[in-house]
C-alpha positions in Angstrom: 0.0 0.1 0.0 1.0 3.7 -0.6 1.7 5.5 2.7 2.6 9.2 3.1 5.8 9.5 5.1 8.0 12.4 6.3 11.3 12.8 4.5 14.1 15.0 6.1 16.1 16.8 3.4 19.9 16.6 3.4 20.1 13.8 6.0 23.7 13.3 7.0 25.5 10.2 7.5 28.1 11.7 9.7 28.2 14.7 12.2 29.7 17.8 10.8 32.1 19.6 13.3 32.7 23.3 13.3 36.2 24.0 12.1 38.6 26.3 14.1 38.5 29.9 12.6 42.1 29.5 11.4 41.6 26.4 9.3 42.1 27.0 5.7 42.1 24.7 2.6 43.8 25.1 -0.8 41.2 24.3 -3.6 42.6 23.3 -7.0 40.0 23.3 -9.7 40.5 22.7 -13.5 39.1 26.0 -14.5 41.3 28.2 -12.1 44.8 29.2 -13.1 46.2 28.6 -9.6 45.2 27.1 -6.3 42.7 29.3 -4.2 42.8 29.5 -0.4 39.3 29.1 1.4 38.5 29.2 5.0 36.9 25.9 6.2 33.5 26.4 8.1 32.8 22.9 9.0 34.4 19.5 8.5 33.7 15.8 8.8 35.2 12.6 7.8 33.2 12.5 4.5 33.5 16.2 3.3 33.9 19.9 4.3 32.2 23.2 3.7 34.1 26.4 2.8 33.4 30.0 2.5 34.1 31.1 -1.0 33.8 34.1 -3.2 33.8 32.3 -6.3 31.7 29.3 -6.6 32.1 26.0 -8.6 29.3 24.1 -10.4 27.8 21.1 -8.6 29.5 17.8 -9.7 32.9 19.5 -10.6 35.8 17.6 -9.3 38.6 19.4 -7.3 41.7 18.6 -5.1 41.7 19.9 -1.6 44.8 20.3 0.6 44.6 21.2 4.2 45.8 20.1 7.7 42.9 19.1 10.0 43.0 20.0 13.7 45.1 17.4 15.5 46.5 16.0 12.3 49.9 17.6 12.7 51.6 14.3 12.9 50.6 13.1 9.5 51.3 16.4 7.7 49.0 17.9 5.1 46.1 15.9 3.9 45.5 16.0 0.1 42.3 14.4 -1.2 40.1 14.5 -4.4 36.5 15.8 -3.9 33.5 16.9 -5.7 31.2 19.9 -5.3 27.9 18.7 -3.8 26.6 22.1 -2.6 26.9 25.7 -3.4 25.1 28.6 -2.0 25.0 32.1 -2.9 25.8 34.9 -0.6 22.8 36.1 1.4 21.6 37.3 4.6 23.1 34.5 6.6 26.8 35.2 5.4 29.2 34.4 2.8 28.8 32.3 -0.3 29.7 28.6 0.5 30.6 25.4 -1.2 30.3 22.0 0.0 32.6 19.2 -0.9 32.3 15.4 -0.7 35.6 13.5 -0.4 35.9 11.0 -3.2 39.1 8.9 -2.5 39.7 9.1 1.1 40.7 5.6 2.5 38.8 4.1 5.5 41.9 4.3 7.6 42.2 8.0 6.8 38.4 8.5 7.5 38.8 6.9 10.9 41.8 8.9 11.8 40.1 12.1 10.7 37.0 11.2 12.8 39.1 10.6 15.8 40.9 14.0 15.3 37.5 15.7 14.9 36.1 14.0 18.0 35.4 16.7 20.7 34.9 19.6 18.3 31.2 21.0 18.5 28.8 20.8 15.7 28.0 24.1 14.0 24.8 26.0 15.2 21.8 25.3 13.1 20.9 28.4 10.9 17.3 27.6 10.1 14.7 25.0 11.2 14.7 21.8 9.0 11.8 21.7 6.5 10.0 18.3 6.4 8.6 17.2 3.1 6.1 14.4 2.6 6.7 11.7 0.1 4.6 8.6 -1.1 6.3 5.3 -0.1 5.4 1.7 -0.7 4.7 -0.1 2.6 4.7 -3.9 2.4 3.7 -4.6 6.1 2.3 -2.2 8.7 2.7 -3.4 12.3 0.8 -1.9 15.2 2.4 -1.9 18.7 0.3 -1.2 21.8 2.2 -0.5 25.0 0.0 -0.5 28.3 1.6 1.8 31.0 -1.2 1.4 33.4 -2.4 5.1 33.5 -2.5 5.2 29.7 -2.1 3.1 26.5 0.4 4.1 23.7 -0.5 2.8 20.2 1.9 3.4 17.2 2.3 1.9 13.8 5.7 0.9 12.3 6.5 0.2 8.8 9.7 -0.7 6.8 10.3 1.8 4.0 11.0 -0.2 0.8 11.2 2.5 -1.9 10.5 6.2 -2.2 7.8 7.0 -4.9 7.8 10.3 -6.3 4.4 11.7 -7.7 5.8 12.5 -11.0 7.0 8.7 -11.3 3.4 7.4 -11.0 2.0 6.7 -14.4 -1.7 6.2 -14.1 -3.6 4.2 -16.6 -6.9 2.7 -16.7 -7.2 -1.2 -16.6 -10.0 -1.1 -19.1 -11.8 1.2 -21.4 -14.1 3.7 -19.7 -17.7 3.4 -20.3 -18.7 7.0 -19.5 -16.6 10.0 -19.2 -15.6 13.2 -21.0 -13.1 13.5 -23.9 -10.4 15.2 -22.0 -8.0 13.0 -19.9 -8.4 13.3 -16.3 -5.8 15.7 -14.7 -4.6 14.5 -11.1 -4.7 17.3 -8.8 -4.0 15.8 -5.5 -1.4 13.3 -5.5 0.5 13.8 -2.3 
């Protein structure tokens, strides 16, 4: 059955850590003549976000070179990355670019996570918007919990696949006996 579910945008796999104010990264891009230095705003073992005056297009590959906090023993870290986010300058501050590390080994990821442990995450700028999406639910299980003074009942389902309203192709199973000539326009799909 189709069920309406809440989807949180930009769900992260790792916790971003606020970078020290003096942390900078050299960004080497194919369309720039020379490496450019950018201030690192936050960092995780899977990527980083930098303040940038000029932004690159999403999907563009770059080389990042920086020394993470607590990484002094290993020297400079150089890693290939791709641009996954870019935001324009606005009321909240400078323009930013988000990079995802492409070739960082598991050992280096683990060491970077160890070095970042203890740094606080950045403060949230805005509340997260929740959007609703149709998902196919195979089995819906109802749990009832009796606490003596009250009874809690909730339903749990296993999400199998997300279905976008644009992906639905509605077709009749047989010819219509009655109806107008114009095809029906679906107005309320989500």
